[in-house]
C-alpha atoms as one frame of an Amber mdcrd trajectory, in Angstrom:
protein
  13.546 -48.043 -47.322  14.242 -44.685 -47.059  18.548 -44.015 -46.025  17.885
 -42.195 -42.990  15.925 -45.025 -41.720  18.613 -47.543 -42.614  21.171 -45.136
 -40.511  18.683 -45.177 -37.859  18.288 -48.516 -37.407  22.278 -49.049 -37.455
  22.654 -46.354 -34.774  20.106 -48.021 -32.576  22.115 -51.553 -33.098  25.255
 -50.096 -32.142  23.538 -48.535 -29.265  22.159 -51.745 -27.961  25.237 -53.528
 -28.823  27.214 -51.010 -26.458  24.522 -51.509 -23.784  25.296 -55.775 -23.853
  29.007 -55.389 -24.021  30.001 -52.210 -22.045  33.503 -52.201 -23.501  32.573
 -48.413 -24.667  33.648 -49.616 -28.504  29.981 -49.107 -30.005  28.939 -46.066
 -28.673  31.172 -43.571 -30.722  29.779 -45.975 -34.046  26.154 -45.366 -32.594
  26.855 -41.420 -32.496  28.441 -41.258 -35.944  25.250 -43.745 -37.336  23.021
 -41.185 -35.615  24.610 -37.997 -37.265  24.557 -39.595 -40.750  20.863 -40.387
 -40.275  20.182 -36.502 -39.486  21.977 -35.461 -42.344  20.404 -37.900 -44.851
  17.244 -36.798 -43.570  17.739 -33.376 -44.628  18.907 -34.307 -47.791  22.561
 -35.439 -48.294  23.842 -38.137 -50.475  25.063 -41.210 -49.502  28.522 -40.338
 -49.832  28.095 -37.575 -47.456  26.439 -39.617 -45.210  29.386 -41.951 -45.067
  31.628 -39.463 -44.752  30.158 -37.875 -41.997  29.706 -41.348 -40.067  33.546
 -42.286 -40.305  34.290 -38.812 -39.251  32.391 -38.497 -36.563  32.788 -42.124
 -35.112  36.530 -41.641 -35.365  36.617 -38.464 -33.587  34.505 -39.749 -30.595
  36.445 -42.988 -30.651  39.622 -40.888 -30.491  37.975 -38.403 -28.018  36.076
 -40.621 -25.529  37.542 -44.162 -25.230  40.935 -42.777 -23.627  38.657 -41.132
 -21.295  36.446 -44.100 -20.662  39.726 -46.324 -20.129  40.769 -44.302 -17.592
  37.536 -44.107 -15.595  37.680 -47.812 -15.735  40.777 -48.076 -14.029  40.315
 -45.809 -10.890  39.482 -47.578  -7.737  36.291 -47.292  -5.996  35.721 -43.631
  -4.738  33.405 -44.544  -2.153  33.512 -47.242   0.425  30.675 -47.820   3.001
  29.520 -48.421   6.395  32.385 -49.807   8.566  34.579 -50.591   5.435  35.110
 -46.960   4.892  36.863 -47.211   8.484  39.407 -49.668   7.934  42.654 -47.734
   7.273  41.431 -44.632   9.310  44.031 -43.504  12.230  42.477 -43.468  15.730
  43.255 -42.160  19.249  43.337 -44.583  21.863  41.124 -43.169  25.075  41.265
 -46.394  27.300  44.638 -49.036  27.359  44.059 -51.745  24.969  44.814 -54.979
  26.089  43.499 -58.195  24.877  44.207 -60.209  27.677  42.141 -58.082  29.910
  39.077 -57.435  27.358  39.532 -53.752  27.384  40.381 -50.598  25.042  38.380
 -48.052  23.769  39.338 -45.780  20.872  38.156 -42.451  19.173  37.402 -43.166
  15.630  35.889 -40.391  13.443  34.467 -38.571  16.538  32.666 -41.983  17.953
  33.786 -43.870  20.881  34.402 -47.932  19.788  35.489 -50.654  21.728  38.876
 -51.865  20.225  41.480 -54.742  20.297  44.831 -55.182  19.007  45.250 -56.704
  15.914  48.345 -58.783  17.179  47.223 -60.455  20.494  50.561 -59.711  22.335
  50.364 -55.860  21.688  49.181 -53.158  24.283  48.352 -49.540  23.570  48.483
 -46.520  26.397  45.982 -43.850  26.018  47.034 -41.245  23.681  48.648 -43.154
  21.471  47.645 -43.101  17.526  46.791 -46.121  15.637  45.456 -47.540  12.810
  42.239 -49.292  12.121  42.948 -53.006  10.404  39.689 -54.663  10.535  36.143
 -53.579  12.050  34.584 -57.176  13.750  30.885 -55.951  14.772  31.295 -53.281
  16.963  34.705 -53.689  17.550  37.971 -52.212  15.959  41.124 -54.113  15.424
  43.694 -51.650  15.627  47.593 -51.654  15.255  50.666 -49.253  14.895  50.593
 -46.651  12.715
């Protein structure tokens, strides 16, 4: 079997292993094996192919693994739906009083039915509040 074909098979094995593990450890070796396959197909000897494989793999590993690790530590960038509204600030439009089942807020330009998160708390119109939870179409709010 030709050496370039062996390198190509190694690149595919590393790539499939990376897809299976998702640890971003085997991908640089797949890149190194691919470069070695191209060099071997171009007529480079075994020593040159091995050297290219090792150098390219180490460079890719050193350059890309820290980048991938930092991306894995980032929080989710986008919450959607009502989950995106939790933690946002709103303005009370109508007095919020759980005992009277009354209250409205302006949240992200929309009017929402609102209740106090703390049952005994009331909020006057014009106060700024923070959305703690959304249940159905009702926002539960508390002090900023």
